[in-house]
C-alpha positions in Angstrom: 113.9 110.6 110.7 115.7 107.6 109.8 116.2 106.8 113.7 115.6 104.5 116.8 112.6 104.9 118.5 113.0 101.7 120.8 114.6 98.2 120.9 114.0 97.3 116.9 111.8 100.2 115.7 113.0 102.3 113.3 111.7 105.8 112.0 111.8 106.1 108.7 110.2 109.3 107.7 107.3 112.1 109.3 104.8 112.5 106.7 103.6 116.0 108.6 100.8 116.3 111.5 100.3 112.7 113.6 101.7 110.5 110.5 105.2 108.0 110.4 106.2 105.6 108.8 107.5 102.8 111.0 110.5 99.9 110.3 109.3 97.4 113.0 110.7 94.1 113.7 108.6 91.5 114.5 108.8 89.6 118.0 108.4 85.8 118.8 106.4 86.6 121.4 103.8 89.5 119.3 100.7 88.4 119.5 100.9 88.6 115.8 103.9 86.4 115.1 103.7 83.8 112.3 99.7 85.1 112.1 98.1 86.7 108.7 97.5 89.8 108.4 93.9 89.1 107.9 93.6 87.0 111.8 95.4 90.0 113.4 92.6 93.6 114.5 95.4 96.6 113.9 94.2 99.4 115.9 92.5 102.3 113.4 95.0 104.5 112.1 97.5 101.9 111.2 98.9 99.8 107.7 101.3 97.8 106.5 102.7 98.3 104.3 105.2 96.4 102.8 108.1 93.8 104.3 110.8 96.1 104.9 113.0 94.6 102.1 110.5 96.3 99.4 110.0 92.8 98.1 106.6 92.9 97.5 103.3 94.7 99.4 101.6 93.4 102.3 98.4 92.2 101.6 95.5 89.8 104.1 97.8 87.0 103.4 101.1 88.6 104.1 102.4 86.0 107.2 104.4 88.7 109.5 107.5 86.9 110.4 108.8 86.4 113.5 112.2 87.9 113.2 111.2 89.7 110.1 111.0 93.8 109.6 107.9 95.7 108.0 107.4 98.6 106.8 104.0 100.2 108.5 102.7 103.7 108.1 100.5 104.6 111.6 99.2 107.2 113.5 100.8 109.0 116.8 98.2 108.4 118.6 97.5 104.9 118.2 101.4 103.6 118.2 101.4 102.3 121.3 98.4 99.7 120.3 100.4 98.6 117.3 103.8 98.2 119.2 102.2 95.7 121.1 100.0 93.9 118.6 103.4 93.6 117.0 106.6 93.6 119.4 105.8 92.9 122.7 
């Protein structure tokens, strides 16, 4: 897969069915920018797995830093909602 699907977003893997692994860069304007995972509400069907460098698995204390990239498992039905939280 490994293709760009939008500005700051790359599809790394299509698991099959309705699940994809994306690499998403958090924008400065994103509602989630600078916030911990336990402070944001991601839609059911999505999970932030790790930072894109693979340095550590995400936890509730992970802060989503603007300009940084994260690996996210997402069901295609909620992809737009995830983008609204992490990109816009």
